[in-house]
Residue, then its C-alpha position, 0 to 999 in steps of 0.5 A: m500499499f502506497e501513501l498518496c497524499n492527503i484527502d484534502e489535497i484533491n478537490e472535487g472535480q480535481s485529478k492528481g497524478f503519481t508514480l508509485d514504484g515505477q508505475n504511473i498512476f492517477i486519482v479523480k475526485k468525482y462526488q465526493k469518492i476517489h477513483g484511481y486508475l493505472n496512467a496507461c491509455p488501453h489503445l497504445g499504453i501511453q499515459l493520458e495527460m499531456v499537462p500535470d494531473q490534467f487527466l479530465d475533459s473541458t467539462h470535468s465529467l469524463i477522463q481524457c487521453s490526450m493522444h487521441g480524444a478517447l473519454f472514459k467514465i470516471e466511476d469504472g474507467l469504461c471508454l465511452s469513444g475513441p480508438c479504445f472504445d469498449q476497453k477500460l482503464t486499469e482500476l485500482e484499490i484507493k483506501e482512506q485512512d486517518g485523512k491520507l489516500f492510499a493505493i494499492l498496487p496491481 
């Protein structure tokens, strides 16, 4: 289990990237719930963001791959459009403990 940050360091509708044990991951906060994924598009395996910590589309309602514009649901990582349609991001287990967020890597 890897410590990410304090829970109050990520606001509603915000995303944040991390490198843990050589793996790139990111978290998103939506409706006060934290969702975590490996930072790898199912299409080519590339990192999703072009700008650090910017994993969401302009409406902050979907995860977006900056390379090909694929859009993913925040809640489960399902691709709704783009070259990886109907594939999923690799979801991570995120735990909250004593005001801190932790990730369990696959």
